[in-house]
C-alpha positions in Angstrom: 39.9 49.1 -80.7 39.1 47.4 -77.4 37.0 44.1 -78.4 33.2 44.5 -77.6 32.7 42.2 -74.2 31.4 38.9 -74.7 28.2 37.6 -73.0 27.9 33.7 -72.4 25.5 31.8 -75.5 22.6 30.0 -74.8 24.6 26.9 -75.3 26.8 27.9 -72.4 24.0 28.4 -70.4 22.5 25.4 -71.1 26.0 23.0 -70.1 25.8 25.2 -66.9 22.3 24.7 -65.8 22.9 20.7 -66.7 26.1 20.7 -64.8 24.7 22.5 -61.7 21.8 20.7 -61.9 23.7 17.3 -61.3 25.6 18.8 -58.9 23.2 19.7 -56.7 21.1 15.8 -57.4 24.5 14.2 -56.4 24.9 16.6 -53.6 21.2 16.0 -52.6 21.5 12.3 -52.6 24.5 12.1 -50.6 22.5 13.6 -47.8 19.3 11.6 -48.0 22.0 8.5 -47.9 23.9 9.9 -44.6 20.2 11.4 -43.3 18.6 7.3 -43.7 22.3 5.6 -42.7 22.2 8.2 -39.2 18.5 7.0 -38.6 19.0 3.4 -39.4 22.0 3.8 -37.2 19.4 5.4 -34.5 16.8 2.7 -34.8 19.8 -0.1 -34.3 20.8 1.6 -31.0 17.7 1.5 -29.3 17.2 -2.4 -30.1 20.6 -2.9 -28.6 20.0 -0.6 -25.3 17.0 -2.2 -24.8 18.8 -5.6 -24.8 21.3 -4.8 -23.2 19.2 -2.4 -20.1 17.5 -5.4 -19.6 20.2 -7.5 -19.1 22.1 -5.2 -16.8 18.9 -4.3 -14.5 18.2 -7.8 -13.9 21.9 -8.7 -13.6 21.9 -6.0 -10.7 18.6 -7.1 -8.8 19.0 -10.8 -9.0 22.9 -11.4 -8.6 22.0 -11.1 -4.6 19.6 -13.3 -4.1 19.4 -16.0 -1.7 16.9 -18.7 -3.4 17.4 -21.3 -0.3 16.8 -18.3 2.2 13.4 -17.4 0.7 14.3 -14.5 -1.9 12.5 -16.2 -4.9 8.9 -16.4 -4.5 8.1 -17.6 -8.1 10.0 -18.6 -11.1 8.3 -18.3 -14.8 9.2 -18.0 -18.4 7.9 -14.5 -18.7 8.6 -13.2 -14.8 9.6 -13.6 -11.8 8.7 -12.5 -8.8 11.9 -11.7 -5.5 12.5 -10.3 -2.4 13.8 -6.7 -3.1 16.9 -4.9 -1.5 15.2 -1.5 0.0 18.4 -1.2 2.3 20.2 -2.6 5.2 21.5 -0.9 8.9 22.3 -2.2 12.1 21.0 -2.4 15.7 22.3 0.4 17.4 20.0 0.1 20.2 16.7 -2.3 21.6 13.2 -1.5 23.0 12.9 -2.9 26.3 9.5 -5.1 25.0 12.3 -5.9 22.2 9.7 -4.9 19.2 11.4 -1.8 18.7 15.1 -0.5 18.0 17.2 2.9 16.8 19.1 2.5 13.4 22.4 3.9 13.1 21.7 7.8 11.0 21.8 7.8 7.2 25.0 8.6 5.5 25.9 12.9 4.9 28.2 14.7 3.3 30.1 14.6 6.8 29.7 11.1 7.7 29.9 7.2 5.8 26.5 6.2 7.8 25.8 2.6 8.8 22.0 3.0 7.8 21.4 3.0 3.5 18.7 2.4 1.2 17.7 2.6 -2.5 14.1 3.6 -1.3 12.7 4.5 2.3 11.0 1.6 3.9 7.6 1.8 4.4 5.3 -0.3 7.2 4.5 -3.9 5.5 7.6 -3.8 4.7 9.6 -7.2 5.8 12.7 -6.7 8.2 15.3 -9.5 7.7 17.5 -9.7 11.1 20.3 -11.7 11.6 20.6 -13.8 14.5 24.2 -14.8 15.3 23.5 -17.5 17.5 21.8 -19.8 14.8 22.9 -17.8 11.8 19.9 -17.5 10.5 18.0 -14.3 9.2 14.9 -14.0 11.4 11.5 -12.5 9.4 9.5 -9.3 11.0 7.4 -6.7 9.5 7.5 -3.1 10.0 4.4 -1.9 11.9 5.1 1.5 11.3 7.6 4.1 9.0 10.9 4.3 10.2 10.9 7.3 11.8 13.9 10.4 11.7 15.0 11.9 15.1 15.9 9.0 17.6 18.7 8.3 19.9 21.7 6.4 18.6 24.3 7.4 21.7 27.6 7.9 21.0 28.3 5.2 23.6 27.1 2.4 21.0 30.1 3.3 19.1 27.6 3.8 15.5 28.0 7.3 16.3 31.0 9.4 16.7 29.2 13.0 18.0 25.9 13.8 20.0 24.7 15.4 16.1 24.9 12.0 14.9 23.9 10.0 18.1 20.5 12.4 17.2 20.1 11.5 13.3 18.9 7.9 14.5 15.9 6.0 12.7 13.8 4.0 15.2 11.5 1.1 13.4 8.9 -0.8 15.3 7.6 -4.2 14.1 6.3 -7.6 15.0 7.2 -10.3 16.0 9.8 -9.3 18.7 13.5 -9.9 18.0 14.6 -13.5 19.7 16.5 -13.1 23.4 19.5 -14.1 21.0 19.9 -10.6 18.9 21.6 -8.0 20.2 22.6 -4.4 19.3 25.1 -4.3 16.3 23.1 -7.4 14.7 22.7 -6.9 10.5 19.2 -6.2 9.2 18.0 -5.5 5.8 14.5 -4.0 4.4 13.1 -6.3 1.4 9.4 -5.8 -0.6 8.1 -8.5 -3.2 8.5 -7.3 -6.5 8.1 -8.8 -10.0 9.9 -8.3 -13.5 8.0 -9.2 -15.6 7.4 -9.0 -19.7 4.1 -7.3 -20.5 2.5 -5.2 -23.2 1.7 -1.7 -22.3 -1.1 0.6 -23.8 1.0 1.4 -27.3 0.5 -2.4 -28.2 4.6 -3.3 -27.8 6.0 -5.4 -25.5 8.3 -4.3 -22.3 10.6 -5.1 -19.2 7.9 -4.3 -16.3 8.5 -3.7 -12.7 5.3 -4.0 -9.7 6.4 -3.7 -5.9 4.1 -5.2 -3.7 3.1 -3.7 -0.3 0.5 -5.4 1.8 -0.7 -2.2 3.4 -1.6 -0.1 0.5 -5.6 -0.6 -0.7 -4.2 -1.9 -4.0 -1.2 -4.1 -2.5 0.3 -4.7 -5.9 1.2 -0.8 -8.3 0.7 -0.8 -11.6 2.9 -2.1 -13.6 5.9 0.0 -15.1 8.3 0.0 -17.6 12.0 0.4 -17.3 13.4 -1.3 -20.4 12.2 -2.1 -24.0 10.4 -2.4 -26.5 11.4 -5.7 -27.3 9.7 -8.5 -29.4 6.6 -10.4 -29.0 7.7 -12.9 -26.4 11.1 -11.3 -26.6 12.4 -11.7 -23.0 12.3 -15.1 -21.7 14.0 -16.3 -18.0 15.4 -19.8 -17.6 16.2 -21.6 -14.5 19.2 -23.8 -13.5 19.9 -25.8 -10.4 23.3 -26.2 -9.7 23.6 -29.2 -11.8 22.4 -27.3 -14.9 19.1 -28.9 -14.8 16.1 -26.8 -15.4 14.9 -26.1 -11.7 12.0 -27.7 -10.0 11.2 -25.4 -7.5 12.3 -21.7 -6.8 14.7 -23.0 -3.9 16.3 -24.9 -6.1 17.6 -22.1 -8.6 21.3 -21.5 -9.0 21.6 -19.8 -12.3 19.2 -17.6 -14.5 18.9 -17.0 -17.6 17.9 -13.9 -19.7 17.1 -14.1 -23.2 16.3 -10.7 -24.8 15.2 -10.0 -28.0 14.4 -6.7 -29.7 13.8 -5.4 -33.5 14.6 -1.5 -34.8 11.8 0.1 -36.8 11.8 -1.0 -41.3 14.0 1.6 -42.5 12.4 2.1 -45.7 9.1 0.2 -46.3 9.4 -3.9 -47.5 12.5 -3.7 -46.0 13.0 -6.3 -42.6 14.3 -4.5 -39.2 17.3 -4.9 -37.9 17.5 -7.3 -35.0 19.7 -7.6 -31.6 19.8 -10.0 -28.7 21.7 -10.3 -25.9 21.8 -13.1 -22.9 22.3 -12.2 -19.1 23.8 -15.3 -16.6 23.1 -14.9 -13.3 24.7 -16.8 -11.0 22.5 -16.4 -7.7 24.1 -16.7 -4.2 23.8 -20.1 -2.5 
């Protein structure tokens, strides 16, 4: 005779439920712990990225400055005003009155080009032209926006085809070029700009950027955040001369150091936030 089928006893069911609950609680606790770890890592990454972004951005824009040539306008612990490089080119042809010129075309898929700019220059921007006779950069102001479609002749050596020759850029400026400036002279477009630590509408601190153009109704634009957030006072500039002493004036600056400090949000109430910091040492041009 077959034995009757036997079910689970009450004790066995209770034990199974207890074991299942214990396993479920362990899995849940592990998942919550991993989630907290990932969230904490993400918060730390925000702080780490903020301090490194400041170092990268400031190094890129400040390293090419020449304080002796007037590239630094003002220096302070929480901000720096400087000449922002917009672009560069060479003079293809010079107008008869020497207050206008044509530049070679911009780069394209088929040519490298001798004219390039990060942002298109505009009326009011500064034009620096190298005078080979004196070795100095002469300062001029653009009176109009650069205009496309000007002729940079093939015979100038700065265009290889008729299509390239017709793609030059006309610029007008004041004062006129010196008689010693010739076609082929290199030039730079620059604009007054400022990096600063500022407090935004969200009550947090950021590295902000402002550029200034005299022809605007409001010359200096509204400050825009480019990196952050940082701790209060968490971005500091220091300026050293060639002897390593604090620089007395912008023209004396040889090295700019930038210290950035940021804190991640606390993972749990009552627990301190994680902090990260970085220092950029920027040696500017002589």
